[in-house]
N, C-alpha and C positions, 0 to 999 in steps of 0.2 A: 584377463578376459575382457574384451571390448563388449560393452552393452550397447546394442543398437535396436531401435524399434523398426519393425517392418510396417510400412504404411500401406494404405489402400492403393495408392499410386504405384508403389513398388510391386505389390501383388498383381495389379493389372499389367504392368510391364512384363512380369514373369509369364503371365498367361499369354500375352501378346507374342513373346519370343518363343514360347513352347508350342503354341497352336497356330501361329501365323495369322491371327486375327488382327483387325484394326485396333488401334489403341482405344478408340471409343467403344468398340464391341467388348473388348476385354474388360474395360472399366464397368460396363453394364453387367457383365457376368459376375464380377466380384461384388458389386453392389446388390445384385439379385440374391446371391448366396447369403450375404450378411442380412438382408431384409427377411429372407425365409427363416434364418436362424433366430433373428430377433423376434419375429411374430410367433414362432413356435414357443420360445421361452415366455413371451408375454401371456400366451395361452396356458402357461403352467406346465408345459411338457419339457422333457430333456432332449438335448440334441446329442446323438451318438455319432462320432466320426471314427469309423473303423481304423485301427492302427494309429490313431492320434489320441482320442480321449472322449470324455463325456462332459458336457456342459449341463448342469442341473440347477433348477431354481429351488432355493431353500427358504423356509420361513424362519425368521429370527424372532425370538420372543422379546418382549420389552425387558429392559434391565436397568439397573442403577449405573450411573456413570458420573464423571466429573468433567466440568468445563476446564480444559487445560490452561486456559488464559487466566481464569478467575479462581479456579479451584472449587467453585460452587457445585454442590451435588445436584444431579438432575436425573430425570428418567429418560432413557433413550427409547424411543417408540418402537413398536414392532414394525418389521419391514421384511421385504424379500430381497434376496441377494443371489447372485450367480456363483456357483462353485464349479471348479474344473477338477476333474479326476483324470490324470493321464492314463493311457492304456499301458498294459504290461510291457509291450514292445517299446514304447516311447520311454518309459522309466528305465528299461534296461539300456537303451541307447544313451540316455542322459547320464547314467551312472557308470558307464563303461570306462574302464581305466586305460 
């Protein structure tokens, strides 16, 4: 299985081809979508994309860890992270044999 990343430019090209918009307009649309998603998550809310999945902000508690380079024990500070939960339909399509 080839592993390939989809870039913003490739997404903009797909929007351009599908909707017939200029490349600049398509890039602005893609950037606007990502900006809205980012700002929603910064506000602590989830982003639900029907038939795709949900991006949610989770709080991670502080915990003990080790510096892999030195082996020194340390405390990993509390932080927030984004988790993705795929929709049932996407999971079914991914696991389809």
